[in-house]
Structures are given as structure tokens and as C-alpha cells.
N, C-alpha and C positions, 0 to 999 in steps of 0.2 A: 813386421813389413806393415808399412802403412798405404793406407788405400784412399785416391782422391774419394773426396763425397761428393754426391749426386741424388738427386730430388727425383722421383719417379716422374714429375711432370715436366723435366728438363730434357726427356730423353725424345730425340728423335732419328729420322733415318740417317742425317750427317752428323751425330753428335760423335762420332769416333773418326772422321773424315778429316785430315788435312783441308786447308783452304784449295789446294791445287787438286788434290784429289778429288773434292765434290765439285770445282769446275770441270773436270775432265769426264766425269761421269753423267753430270747434269747435260751438258752440251753433246755427247755422243748421243749417235741413233742407231740402235739396233735394230734387224730385222727377224723375226719369229713366223717361221713356216710352219703353221699349223697350231692350233688352241686348245689341242687335245691334254694327255695326261703328262706328256713333257713341256710342251707351249705353254700351257695356262699357268703352269708351276714356274717355268722359266720366268716369265713376264712379272709374276709376283715377287719373285725373288730379287729381281733386278731393279724393281722399283723400291721395295724395302733396302735395296743396296745404295740408292739415290740415283738410280737413272730416271729421268723424264721423257725422252725421246724413243718410243717404240713404234715399228711398223708392223702389224700383227695380220696375217692372211688365213683363213679357213672359211669354208665353204658351208660346213657342217650345223647343227643346232644340237642344243644341250638335250641329251634323253639320260633314262635313270640308270643304265649302266655306266654312264660316266661318272657317277659322284662318288664311286669309290676311290677314284685316282685324281679326278680333275680338280680344278679352282672353279667350282660351280655351287649351286646350291638348289635346293630342290623346287624353292618357290620360281626359279629362273627354266625350268623343264620348258621345252618347245621354243627357247629364246635363240635365235643368233648367237654360235658360240663368240663370235668376234664383239657383238654389243653386251652380251651378260660379261664378258671378260673386261672389257671397258669399263663397265658399270662398276665392276669389285675391285678394279685396280685404283679408281677414283676415290674409293673408300678408304683405301691407305693413304694415298697422296691425291688431292683435289686437282694440283697444278701440273697436269701432264699434256704433253703433245703426242696424242696416238694418233696414228694413221691406219684406218679400219678397211680392210679388204675382205669383203663377204663374197670370194670367188674362188673356183678351183685353181690351184696355181699350176701352170704347163708352161712348156719353151715358149710359147708365143707370149706370154705374160710375166714372168717370174723376173726376168731380168729387170723390166721398167719400173714395178713394184718395188724391188729392193734398190734402186737405183742408188738413192740418197742415203743409203746405210753405210756405216764402217765396219759391222760385223753382222754376220748373218748366223742364227740356230736353226738347224733343221731339226724338225721336231714330227716328224711323220710317223705312221704305224707301217706302212706299206712300204717294201724293199725295193719297188719300181719307183715311187714317188721318191726315196731317196735317190736312188740313181739319178731321175733325173734333174732334182735339184744340184747334185754335184756335178754331173755332165754339163750343166748351162751356167753355173755362177763360179765354178773353180777358177776357169779361165779368164775370170773379170779381176782373180788377184785379189779378192776380198780375203780376210780370215772366215772360215766357215765350222761354227762348231756342231757337230752331227752326232748321233748316237743309234748303237747297234747291240743287242742282248742285253736286255735287263727285264724280260718276262721273270712270273713265278715269284719265288721268295726266299729266304737266306742268301747264303755264301756273298755276304754285301762285300766283302774283300777282293771277288775276284772282280767287281766293277773297278775300269781304272781308265784314266785320263791317258791317251797316247797321241802323240804329234806323228802325223803321216806327211811328208814333204815341209813346204814352206807355210801353207794355209789352211792345213786341214787339222781339225782336232775331234778324235772320237772317243767319245764315253760310254763304256760299256764291258760287258765281257765278252763279245762276239761270237756268243756261241747259243746263249739262251734267248733266242727270237720266240715271238709269240706264236705260237703253234699249240695242238690238242697236248694237254697235260703241263703247258706253261703259258697260264692266262696272265695280262696284264695286271697286275696287283698294287694299289696305291704305296707302300712301303717300298719296294724295289724303286719303281719307278720314280718315287719323290727323292731318292738317293742319286739318281740318274739326272734328274730336272736341276737337282742342287749342285752337280759337278757341272753340269753344262752351264748355270748361272755363272758358278764359280767361274770357270776358263774364260767367259766373257768377260768380266771383271778383272781378273789377271792380266789377260792381253789389253785392254784400255788401259791398264795402268803401270804397264810395260814390267808384270813380274813374271818371273817363270812360271810355268806350269809343273 
């Protein structure tokens, strides 16, 4: 079997994409609700996949407990998450169109913030916040990629992607939510974030999940 030759300095985010796929991903706009363990890693993976337009909303700042699972670094402690995340994403791809919202998402602002997005990633920690997003945005008919049940470690194969109705994709095992004895740990959170990002790319490119 012969393999195409390549040089390391030829590689880029778009090396393996067709022109059509590149255009779709670069022109699409995804919203990310929450820039923590899920959202920060989803954003990083979408940029590496070739997306350039993201709307990111989170009201929190980076703290030391975030560093075990979130796409931030020690020198960014105390910095607003949306600003720190934008800084890190631009180290991967400087030419990004990022809309940053340092706000707490609520029924009164969430539909306006994500109005221009074709697809939305729910990346909250709180069950109440997840419910609020779904109740606010599902009626708009846009695809939403959510996550439920990803705490602890091990049992990687229990994390699945499920379609619920026409517009809702849920990643997780639906049982291991964050609680006593089930802390959010980077390895399992990262699996779920990668599956959310993969769902976004698959939906945009018209592939089966």
C-alpha cells in the first residue's frame, strides 16, 4: 500500500478537507453556551476542524479548579473565560470571527445572543441552565447539541450520541451527573466535548450521526 507523501510544514486545519467542506465549515456560525470543561474544549476542536465563526457566552472567570479539564492555562487565572478562550483559540487560528459575551445567559437574552447561529452547543454544568436553554431555543428550530452524564472516569463506551426529535442531539451516559463521588474529570469531560464537536461538524456537513 502506498501512502501520499507529506511534509510536517504542509499540514494545516484544512489539509484533509475538500473545497466544499472547507467552505461550509468556514462560513458556518456555531454558538457555544458556556466556556467551561465542555464549551472551551468544543471551541478548540471546532477551530481545529476548520470553523472560523463562533459565538461564545459565559460570565465566569478562570480559576485554579478549572485547569484539570478546561482549555485554559495557569497564567490566565482570574481572566474572564471568554477573553482567555479567545486568546487561546487565536493561537491556533488567528483569522477567527469571534463574538464574545461576558454575560449570564437567561431567557431574556439567550435567543438574541445566538440569533445568527446555525447550530448551538449547550455546555452548562447546571441542570437548571440546561433546561433553560432547551426551553428557550428548541422552539426556534435550530439544531442543539447538549450533554448529560459525563462525570467521573472510566466507562468510556457508555458515553453515546443520541438524537432526540428533529433538532436535539444529546451526548453522555445520562446517569453520571456531577455530584458527590462523581467529580468532573478532564479525561471523561474531554471525550464528551469531542463528541459534541464531532456532532456539530457532522450536522454541518450533512453526515449521519
